The first five atom37 places (N, CA, C, CB, O) and aatype in JSON, in Angstrom:
{
  "aatype": [12, 7, 18, 11, 6, 11, 14, 9, 16, 11, 10, 18, 18, 15, 9, 7, 6, 19, 0, 11, 12, 13, 7, 19, 2, 2, 15, 10, 9, 1, 13, 17, 6, 11, 6, 13, 3, 9, 10, 11, 14, 11, 11, 2, 0, 11, 7, 2, 1, 10, 13, 16, 5, 11, 3, 19, 3, 2, 10, 11, 19, 9, 18, 8, 10, 19, 11, 6, 1, 7, 13, 16, 10, 6, 7, 0, 11, 11, 11, 10, 1, 6, 2, 11, 7, 3, 16, 9, 5, 2, 6, 6, 9, 19, 6, 1, 10, 11, 3, 9, 1, 15, 13, 10, 19, 3, 10, 1, 3, 2, 10],
  "atom_mask": [
    [1, 1, 1, 1, 1],
    [1, 1, 1, 0, 1],
    [1, 1, 1, 1, 1],
    [1, 1, 1, 1, 1],
    [1, 1, 1, 1, 1],
    [1, 1, 1, 1, 1],
    [1, 1, 1, 1, 1],
    [1, 1, 1, 1, 1],
    [1, 1, 1, 1, 1],
    [1, 1, 1, 1, 1],
    [1, 1, 1, 1, 1],
    [1, 1, 1, 1, 1],
    [1, 1, 1, 1, 1],
    [1, 1, 1, 1, 1],
    [1, 1, 1, 1, 1],
    [1, 1, 1, 0, 1],
    [1, 1, 1, 1, 1],
    [1, 1, 1, 1, 1],
    [1, 1, 1, 1, 1],
    [1, 1, 1, 1, 1],
    [1, 1, 1, 1, 1],
    [1, 1, 1, 1, 1],
    [1, 1, 1, 0, 1],
    [1, 1, 1, 1, 1],
    [1, 1, 1, 1, 1],
    [1, 1, 1, 1, 1],
    [1, 1, 1, 1, 1],
    [1, 1, 1, 1, 1],
    [1, 1, 1, 1, 1],
    [1, 1, 1, 1, 1],
    [1, 1, 1, 1, 1],
    [1, 1, 1, 1, 1],
    [1, 1, 1, 1, 1],
    [1, 1, 1, 1, 1],
    [1, 1, 1, 1, 1],
    [1, 1, 1, 1, 1],
    [1, 1, 1, 1, 1],
    [1, 1, 1, 1, 1],
    [1, 1, 1, 1, 1],
    [1, 1, 1, 1, 1],
    [1, 1, 1, 1, 1],
    [1, 1, 1, 1, 1],
    [1, 1, 1, 1, 1],
    [1, 1, 1, 1, 1],
    [1, 1, 1, 1, 1],
    [1, 1, 1, 1, 1],
    [1, 1, 1, 0, 1],
    [1, 1, 1, 1, 1],
    [1, 1, 1, 1, 1],
    [1, 1, 1, 1, 1],
    [1, 1, 1, 1, 1],
    [1, 1, 1, 1, 1],
    [1, 1, 1, 1, 1],
    [1, 1, 1, 1, 1],
    [1, 1, 1, 1, 1],
    [1, 1, 1, 1, 1],
    [1, 1, 1, 1, 1],
    [1, 1, 1, 1, 1],
    [1, 1, 1, 1, 1],
    [1, 1, 1, 1, 1],
    [1, 1, 1, 1, 1],
    [1, 1, 1, 1, 1],
    [1, 1, 1, 1, 1],
    [1, 1, 1, 1, 1],
    [1, 1, 1, 1, 1],
    [1, 1, 1, 1, 1],
    [1, 1, 1, 1, 1],
    [1, 1, 1, 1, 1],
    [1, 1, 1, 1, 1],
    [1, 1, 1, 0, 1],
    [1, 1, 1, 1, 1],
    [1, 1, 1, 1, 1],
    [1, 1, 1, 1, 1],
    [1, 1, 1, 1, 1],
    [1, 1, 1, 0, 1],
    [1, 1, 1, 1, 1],
    [1, 1, 1, 1, 1],
    [1, 1, 1, 1, 1],
    [1, 1, 1, 1, 1],
    [1, 1, 1, 1, 1],
    [1, 1, 1, 1, 1],
    [1, 1, 1, 1, 1],
    [1, 1, 1, 1, 1],
    [1, 1, 1, 1, 1],
    [1, 1, 1, 0, 1],
    [1, 1, 1, 1, 1],
    [1, 1, 1, 1, 1],
    [1, 1, 1, 1, 1],
    [1, 1, 1, 1, 1],
    [1, 1, 1, 1, 1],
    [1, 1, 1, 1, 1],
    [1, 1, 1, 1, 1],
    [1, 1, 1, 1, 1],
    [1, 1, 1, 1, 1],
    [1, 1, 1, 1, 1],
    [1, 1, 1, 1, 1],
    [1, 1, 1, 1, 1],
    [1, 1, 1, 1, 1],
    [1, 1, 1, 1, 1],
    [1, 1, 1, 1, 1],
    [1, 1, 1, 1, 1],
    [1, 1, 1, 1, 1],
    [1, 1, 1, 1, 1],
    [1, 1, 1, 1, 1],
    [1, 1, 1, 1, 1],
    [1, 1, 1, 1, 1],
    [1, 1, 1, 1, 1],
    [1, 1, 1, 1, 1],
    [1, 1, 1, 1, 1],
    [1, 1, 1, 1, 1],
    [1, 1, 1, 1, 1]
  ],
  "atom_positions": [
    [[0.84, -1.17, 0.0], [0.0, 0.0, 0.0], [0.89, 1.23, 0.0], [-0.96, 0.0, 1.21], [1.82, 1.31, 0.8]],
    [[0.64, 2.18, -0.86], [1.46, 3.36, -0.99], [0.91, 4.54, -0.21], [0.0, 0.0, 0.0], [-0.11, 4.44, 0.47]],
    [[1.6, 5.62, -0.32], [1.22, 6.86, 0.34], [-0.06, 7.38, -0.29], [2.35, 7.9, 0.24], [-0.2, 7.38, -1.51]],
    [[-1.0, 7.84, 0.53], [-2.26, 8.38, 0.04], [-2.19, 9.9, 0.07], [-3.46, 7.87, 0.9], [-2.01, 10.52, 1.12]],
    [[-2.33, 10.5, -1.1], [-2.25, 11.94, -1.23], [-3.45, 12.6, -0.57], [-2.17, 12.36, -2.71], [-4.58, 12.15, -0.75]],
    [[-3.21, 13.64, 0.2], [-4.26, 14.37, 0.9], [-3.98, 15.85, 0.73], [-4.34, 13.97, 2.41], [-2.85, 16.29, 0.93]],
    [[-4.98, 16.64, 0.36], [-4.73, 18.07, 0.18], [-4.3, 18.73, 1.5], [-5.98, 18.77, -0.38], [-4.78, 18.37, 2.57]],
    [[-3.4, 19.69, 1.38], [-2.89, 20.38, 2.56], [-3.97, 21.34, 3.06], [-1.57, 21.15, 2.25], [-4.36, 22.27, 2.36]],
    [[-4.45, 21.09, 4.27], [-5.47, 21.97, 4.84], [-5.12, 22.37, 6.26], [-6.82, 21.28, 4.81], [-5.79, 23.23, 6.83]],
    [[-4.09, 21.78, 6.83], [-3.76, 22.02, 8.23], [-2.28, 22.4, 8.36], [-4.07, 20.78, 9.08], [-1.46, 22.05, 7.51]],
    [[-1.97, 23.12, 9.42], [-0.57, 23.44, 9.71], [0.11, 22.28, 10.42], [-0.48, 24.7, 10.56], [1.29, 22.03, 10.2]],
    [[-0.64, 21.58, 11.27], [-0.08, 20.47, 12.03], [-0.97, 19.25, 11.94], [0.12, 20.87, 13.49], [-2.2, 19.35, 11.91]],
    [[-0.33, 18.09, 11.91], [-1.04, 16.81, 11.87], [-0.65, 16.0, 13.1], [-0.72, 16.03, 10.56], [0.51, 16.02, 13.52]],
    [[-1.61, 15.3, 13.67], [-1.32, 14.42, 14.81], [-0.62, 13.17, 14.3], [-2.62, 14.05, 15.59], [-0.62, 12.89, 13.1]],
    [[-0.02, 12.43, 15.21], [0.68, 11.21, 14.82], [-0.31, 10.19, 14.23], [1.41, 10.6, 16.03], [0.05, 9.43, 13.34]],
    [[-1.54, 10.17, 14.73], [-2.56, 9.27, 14.2], [-2.91, 9.59, 12.76], [0.0, 0.0, 0.0], [-3.06, 8.69, 11.93]],
    [[-3.03, 10.88, 12.46], [-3.33, 11.29, 11.09], [-2.19, 10.94, 10.14], [-3.61, 12.81, 11.03], [-2.41, 10.47, 9.02]],
    [[-0.96, 11.15, 10.6], [0.21, 10.86, 9.76], [0.31, 9.35, 9.53], [1.51, 11.39, 10.43], [0.55, 8.91, 8.41]],
    [[0.12, 8.57, 10.58], [0.19, 7.11, 10.45], [-0.88, 6.63, 9.48], [0.02, 6.43, 11.82], [-0.63, 5.72, 8.68]],
    [[-2.06, 7.21, 9.54], [-3.15, 6.82, 8.63], [-2.81, 7.17, 7.18], [-4.46, 7.5, 9.05], [-3.15, 6.42, 6.27]],
    [[-2.14, 8.31, 6.95], [-1.75, 8.7, 5.59], [-0.87, 7.63, 4.94], [-1.0, 10.05, 5.62], [-0.98, 7.37, 3.75]],
    [[0.01, 7.02, 5.76], [0.95, 6.05, 5.24], [0.51, 4.62, 5.45], [2.29, 6.26, 5.89], [1.17, 3.69, 4.96]],
    [[-0.59, 4.41, 6.14], [-1.08, 3.05, 6.37], [-0.17, 2.25, 7.29], [0.0, 0.0, 0.0], [0.0, 1.05, 7.1]],
    [[0.42, 2.92, 8.28], [1.32, 2.25, 9.22], [0.85, 2.54, 10.65], [2.8, 2.72, 9.02], [-0.05, 3.35, 10.87]],
    [[1.46, 1.86, 11.62], [1.13, 2.09, 13.02], [1.81, 3.35, 13.56], [1.54, 0.88, 13.87], [2.84, 3.79, 13.04]],
    [[1.2, 3.92, 14.61], [1.8, 5.09, 15.26], [3.21, 4.77, 15.76], [0.93, 5.57, 16.43], [4.1, 5.61, 15.71]],
    [[3.39, 3.55, 16.23], [4.69, 3.17, 16.79], [5.79, 3.22, 15.73], [4.61, 1.76, 17.4], [6.94, 3.54, 16.04]],
    [[5.46, 2.91, 14.48], [6.47, 2.99, 13.41], [6.88, 4.43, 13.17], [5.93, 2.36, 12.11], [8.06, 4.71, 12.93]],
    [[5.93, 5.34, 13.22], [6.24, 6.77, 13.05], [7.16, 7.23, 14.19], [4.93, 7.63, 13.0], [8.13, 7.94, 13.95]],
    [[6.85, 6.83, 15.42], [7.7, 7.19, 16.57], [9.1, 6.58, 16.41], [7.06, 6.7, 17.9], [10.1, 7.24, 16.7]],
    [[9.16, 5.34, 15.95], [10.45, 4.68, 15.73], [11.27, 5.42, 14.69], [10.24, 3.22, 15.31], [12.46, 5.68, 14.9]],
    [[10.65, 5.76, 13.56], [11.36, 6.5, 12.51], [11.82, 7.86, 13.03], [10.46, 6.68, 11.27], [12.88, 8.33, 12.64]],
    [[11.03, 8.48, 13.9], [11.42, 9.78, 14.47], [12.73, 9.64, 15.24], [10.3, 10.32, 15.4], [13.6, 10.51, 15.17]],
    [[12.88, 8.54, 15.97], [14.13, 8.31, 16.73], [15.3, 7.98, 15.8], [13.93, 7.18, 17.74], [16.43, 8.37, 16.08]],
    [[15.02, 7.28, 14.72], [16.08, 6.8, 13.83], [16.58, 7.85, 12.83], [15.58, 5.61, 13.07], [17.76, 7.84, 12.48]],
    [[15.72, 8.74, 12.37], [16.08, 9.71, 11.32], [16.1, 11.12, 11.89], [15.08, 9.63, 10.13], [15.11, 11.6, 12.45]],
    [[17.26, 11.8, 11.74], [17.41, 13.16, 12.29], [16.53, 14.18, 11.58], [18.86, 13.59, 12.19], [16.22, 15.23, 12.15]],
    [[16.13, 13.89, 10.35], [15.36, 14.89, 9.59], [13.94, 15.02, 10.12], [15.33, 14.52, 8.1], [13.23, 15.96, 9.75]],
    [[13.49, 14.11, 10.97], [12.16, 14.19, 11.55], [12.23, 14.88, 12.91], [11.53, 12.78, 11.68], [12.82, 14.35, 13.85]],
    [[11.65, 16.04, 12.98], [11.65, 16.81, 14.22], [10.25, 17.38, 14.48], [12.71, 17.95, 14.16], [10.06, 18.59, 14.38]],
    [[9.27, 16.53, 14.8], [7.94, 17.09, 15.06], [7.94, 17.91, 16.34], [6.89, 15.96, 15.16], [8.68, 17.63, 17.28]],
    [[7.1, 18.92, 16.36], [6.96, 19.73, 17.56], [6.12, 18.94, 18.56], [6.3, 21.12, 17.24], [5.37, 18.04, 18.17]],
    [[6.24, 19.27, 19.83], [5.43, 18.62, 20.85], [4.7, 19.7, 21.63], [6.3, 17.72, 21.8], [5.27, 20.73, 21.98]],
    [[3.4, 19.45, 21.9], [2.64, 20.41, 22.67], [2.89, 20.19, 24.16], [1.13, 20.3, 22.34], [3.72, 19.37, 24.53]],
    [[2.17, 20.93, 25.0], [2.38, 20.86, 26.45], [2.13, 19.45, 26.99], [1.47, 21.85, 27.15], [2.75, 19.05, 27.97]],
    [[1.23, 18.71, 26.36], [0.94, 17.34, 26.8], [1.97, 16.34, 26.29], [-0.44, 16.92, 26.33], [2.0, 15.19, 26.74]],
    [[2.82, 16.76, 25.35], [3.81, 15.86, 24.78], [3.36, 15.19, 23.5], [0.0, 0.0, 0.0], [4.05, 14.32, 22.98]],
    [[2.2, 15.58, 22.98], [1.7, 15.03, 21.72], [2.52, 15.59, 20.56], [0.19, 15.34, 21.52], [2.83, 16.78, 20.52]],
    [[2.86, 14.72, 19.63], [3.64, 15.13, 18.47], [2.75, 15.86, 17.47], [4.31, 13.91, 17.8], [1.63, 15.45, 17.19]],
    [[3.29, 16.96, 16.94], [2.59, 17.74, 15.92], [3.5, 17.82, 14.7], [2.21, 19.17, 16.45], [4.56, 18.45, 14.74]],
    [[3.08, 17.19, 13.62], [3.88, 17.11, 12.41], [3.49, 18.21, 11.43], [3.72, 15.73, 11.75], [2.3, 18.42, 11.16]],
    [[4.49, 18.91, 10.9], [4.26, 19.92, 9.88], [4.24, 19.24, 8.51], [5.36, 21.04, 9.92], [4.51, 18.04, 8.41]],
    [[3.9, 20.0, 7.47], [3.92, 19.44, 6.12], [5.33, 19.02, 5.74], [3.37, 20.47, 5.1], [5.51, 18.04, 5.02]],
    [[6.35, 19.75, 6.21], [7.73, 19.38, 5.93], [8.05, 18.01, 6.54], [8.7, 20.45, 6.47], [8.72, 17.19, 5.91]],
    [[7.57, 17.76, 7.76], [7.77, 16.46, 8.39], [7.09, 15.36, 7.58], [7.22, 16.46, 9.83], [7.65, 14.28, 7.39]],
    [[5.89, 15.64, 7.1], [5.16, 14.65, 6.29], [5.91, 14.37, 4.99], [3.72, 15.15, 5.99], [5.99, 13.22, 4.55]],
    [[6.46, 15.42, 4.39], [7.25, 15.23, 3.16], [8.49, 14.38, 3.42], [7.66, 16.6, 2.57], [8.84, 13.51, 2.62]],
    [[9.16, 14.63, 4.56], [10.32, 13.82, 4.92], [9.92, 12.37, 5.18], [11.02, 14.41, 6.15], [10.64, 11.44, 4.81]],
    [[8.78, 12.17, 5.82], [8.27, 10.82, 6.06], [7.94, 10.12, 4.75], [7.04, 10.86, 6.96], [8.13, 8.91, 4.61]],
    [[7.46, 10.89, 3.79], [7.15, 10.32, 2.48], [8.41, 9.74, 1.83], [6.5, 11.38, 1.55], [8.38, 8.67, 1.23]],
    [[9.52, 10.47, 1.95], [10.79, 10.01, 1.39], [11.27, 8.76, 2.14], [11.86, 11.13, 1.46], [11.71, 7.79, 1.52]],
    [[11.19, 8.78, 3.46], [11.6, 7.63, 4.27], [10.73, 6.42, 3.93], [11.5, 7.95, 5.78], [11.25, 5.32, 3.76]],
    [[9.42, 6.62, 3.83], [8.5, 5.53, 3.49], [8.87, 4.95, 2.13], [7.03, 6.03, 3.47], [8.91, 3.73, 1.95]],
    [[9.15, 5.83, 1.17], [9.51, 5.39, -0.17], [10.76, 4.51, -0.14], [9.74, 6.59, -1.09], [10.8, 3.45, -0.76]],
    [[11.78, 4.96, 0.59], [13.03, 4.2, 0.64], [12.86, 2.87, 1.37], [14.11, 5.02, 1.31], [13.31, 1.83, 0.88]],
    [[12.23, 2.89, 2.52], [12.16, 1.71, 3.38], [11.09, 0.73, 2.92], [11.91, 2.11, 4.82], [11.35, -0.47, 2.8]],
    [[9.9, 1.22, 2.67], [8.77, 0.32, 2.38], [8.64, -0.02, 0.9], [7.49, 0.95, 2.87], [8.34, -1.16, 0.55]],
    [[8.86, 0.95, 0.03], [8.65, 0.71, -1.39], [9.91, 0.2, -2.1], [8.18, 1.97, -2.05], [9.82, -0.65, -2.99]],
    [[11.07, 0.71, -1.71], [12.31, 0.29, -2.38], [13.07, -0.77, -1.6], [13.21, 1.48, -2.61], [14.03, -1.33, -2.11]],
    [[12.66, -1.05, -0.36], [13.25, -2.13, 0.41], [14.6, -1.84, 1.04], [0.0, 0.0, 0.0], [15.35, -2.77, 1.33]],
    [[14.92, -0.58, 1.25], [16.18, -0.22, 1.9], [16.13, -0.63, 3.37], [16.45, 1.29, 1.77], [15.06, -0.64, 3.98]],
    [[17.28, -0.96, 3.95], [17.38, -1.13, 5.39], [17.39, 0.28, 5.99], [18.68, -1.95, 5.81], [17.54, 1.26, 5.27]],
    [[17.22, 0.37, 7.31], [17.24, 1.68, 7.94], [18.61, 2.35, 7.74], [16.92, 1.57, 9.44], [18.69, 3.54, 7.44]],
    [[19.67, 1.56, 7.91], [21.01, 2.12, 7.71], [21.21, 2.57, 6.26], [22.09, 1.09, 8.09], [21.81, 3.61, 5.99]],
    [[20.72, 1.77, 5.33], [20.82, 2.12, 3.91], [20.05, 3.39, 3.59], [0.0, 0.0, 0.0], [20.52, 4.23, 2.82]],
    [[18.87, 3.53, 4.18], [18.05, 4.73, 3.95], [18.73, 5.95, 4.55], [16.64, 4.56, 4.57], [18.74, 7.02, 3.94]],
    [[19.3, 5.81, 5.74], [20.02, 6.93, 6.36], [21.19, 7.37, 5.49], [20.52, 6.55, 7.77], [21.42, 8.56, 5.27]],
    [[21.94, 6.38, 5.0], [23.1, 6.68, 4.15], [22.66, 7.38, 2.86], [23.88, 5.39, 3.81], [23.28, 8.35, 2.44]],
    [[21.6, 6.89, 2.24], [21.08, 7.48, 1.01], [20.65, 8.92, 1.25], [19.89, 6.65, 0.47], [20.92, 9.79, 0.42]],
    [[19.98, 9.18, 2.37], [19.53, 10.53, 2.68], [20.72, 11.46, 2.96], [18.57, 10.51, 3.88], [20.69, 12.63, 2.58]],
    [[21.74, 10.95, 3.62], [22.93, 11.76, 3.9], [23.67, 12.11, 2.62], [23.87, 11.01, 4.85], [24.08, 13.25, 2.42]],
    [[23.83, 11.11, 1.75], [24.66, 11.3, 0.56], [23.94, 12.02, -0.58], [25.14, 9.97, 0.07], [24.54, 12.82, -1.29]],
    [[22.65, 11.73, -0.75], [21.99, 12.21, -1.97], [20.5, 12.45, -1.75], [22.19, 11.21, -3.09], [19.67, 11.87, -2.44]],
    [[20.18, 13.3, -0.81], [18.77, 13.53, -0.48], [18.0, 14.13, -1.66], [18.65, 14.45, 0.74], [16.85, 13.78, -1.9]],
    [[18.63, 15.03, -2.39], [17.95, 15.7, -3.51], [17.49, 14.72, -4.57], [0.0, 0.0, 0.0], [16.34, 14.78, -5.02]],
    [[18.37, 13.82, -4.98], [18.0, 12.82, -5.98], [16.95, 11.87, -5.45], [19.23, 12.03, -6.43], [16.06, 11.45, -6.2]],
    [[17.04, 11.52, -4.18], [16.06, 10.62, -3.57], [14.68, 11.24, -3.59], [16.47, 10.28, -2.12], [13.7, 10.57, -3.93]],
    [[14.59, 12.5, -3.25], [13.31, 13.21, -3.26], [12.77, 13.28, -4.69], [13.45, 14.63, -2.66], [11.59, 13.05, -4.92]],
    [[13.65, 13.6, -5.64], [13.23, 13.7, -7.03], [12.72, 12.34, -7.54], [14.39, 14.2, -7.91], [11.7, 12.29, -8.22]],
    [[13.43, 11.26, -7.22], [13.0, 9.93, -7.63], [11.65, 9.56, -7.03], [14.05, 8.89, -7.23], [10.8, 8.98, -7.7]],
    [[11.45, 9.9, -5.77], [10.19, 9.61, -5.09], [9.05, 10.37, -5.76], [10.27, 9.97, -3.6], [7.96, 9.82, -5.95]],
    [[9.29, 11.63, -6.13], [8.27, 12.44, -6.8], [7.93, 11.85, -8.17], [8.74, 13.89, -6.95], [6.76, 11.83, -8.56]],
    [[8.94, 11.37, -8.89], [8.7, 10.77, -10.2], [7.85, 9.51, -10.05], [10.04, 10.43, -10.9], [6.92, 9.29, -10.83]],
    [[8.17, 8.68, -9.06], [7.39, 7.46, -8.82], [5.95, 7.81, -8.51], [8.01, 6.65, -7.66], [5.03, 7.15, -9.0]],
    [[5.72, 8.84, -7.69], [4.36, 9.25, -7.36], [3.6, 9.73, -8.6], [4.38, 10.36, -6.3], [2.43, 9.39, -8.77]],
    [[4.26, 10.5, -9.46], [3.61, 10.97, -10.69], [3.25, 9.8, -11.6], [4.54, 11.96, -11.44], [2.17, 9.76, -12.18]],
    [[4.17, 8.85, -11.71], [3.9, 7.66, -12.54], [2.74, 6.85, -11.99], [5.15, 6.78, -12.63], [1.93, 6.32, -12.76]],
    [[2.65, 6.74, -10.67], [1.51, 6.04, -10.06], [0.19, 6.75, -10.37], [1.71, 5.92, -8.53], [-0.82, 6.11, -10.65]],
    [[0.22, 8.08, -10.31], [-0.98, 8.86, -10.63], [-1.39, 8.65, -12.09], [-0.75, 10.36, -10.36], [-2.57, 8.48, -12.39]],
    [[-0.42, 8.67, -12.98], [-0.7, 8.46, -14.41], [-1.27, 7.07, -14.63], [0.57, 8.65, -15.25], [-2.23, 6.9, -15.38]],
    [[-0.68, 6.08, -13.99], [-1.16, 4.7, -14.13], [-2.6, 4.59, -13.62], [-0.25, 3.71, -13.35], [-3.44, 3.96, -14.26]],
    [[-2.87, 5.19, -12.48], [-4.22, 5.16, -11.91], [-5.22, 5.81, -12.87], [-4.24, 5.87, -10.54], [-6.32, 5.3, -13.07]],
    [[-4.83, 6.95, -13.45], [-5.69, 7.63, -14.41], [-5.96, 6.74, -15.62], [-5.04, 8.96, -14.86], [-7.11, 6.62, -16.06]],
    [[-4.92, 6.11, -16.15], [-5.08, 5.26, -17.32], [-5.93, 4.02, -17.02], [-3.71, 4.82, -17.84], [-6.74, 3.61, -17.85]],
    [[-5.76, 3.44, -15.85], [-6.6, 2.3, -15.46], [-8.05, 2.71, -15.35], [-6.12, 1.71, -14.14], [-8.93, 1.98, -15.8]],
    [[-8.31, 3.87, -14.73], [-9.69, 4.37, -14.63], [-10.27, 4.63, -16.02], [-9.73, 5.66, -13.78], [-11.43, 4.32, -16.29]],
    [[-9.45, 5.21, -16.9], [-9.89, 5.5, -18.25], [-10.25, 4.22, -18.98], [-8.82, 6.26, -19.02], [-11.29, 4.15, -19.63]],
    [[-9.4, 3.19, -18.88], [-9.64, 1.9, -19.5], [-10.93, 1.27, -18.96], [-8.45, 0.97, -19.27], [-11.74, 0.73, -19.73]],
    [[-11.12, 1.33, -17.65], [-12.3, 0.73, -17.05], [-13.59, 1.43, -17.45], [-12.17, 0.73, -15.55], [-14.65, 0.81, -17.45]],
    [[-13.5, 2.7, -17.78], [-14.7, 3.46, -18.18], [-15.01, 3.36, -19.66], [-14.53, 4.91, -17.81], [-16.04, 3.86, -20.11]],
    [[-14.15, 2.73, -20.42], [-14.41, 2.58, -21.87], [-15.34, 1.43, -22.16], [-13.1, 2.38, -22.62], [-15.66, 1.17, -23.32]]
  ]
}
């Protein structure tokens, strides 16, 4: 299951909302937060994590590397350190291709 695109309507997302976007458990999001330095969600007075759109974008890249491309955590960290720009660009290309495929499948089914 891939990342589900959702229009940006909020400044902050709860950990439950973020986990639902990616179809993973809250605990995996917390684990990735500890493992990857690029994830720095804000915490409110109660200690609840508040993710910005930038955090969600970084999670999208991590999800792409770990879940879709099968990188180990160490491999994903190394890839992000060495070549984050290309990784983000590749992830965006994959997302566009998935959208095009979905459009074409819908078009075929409606014919």
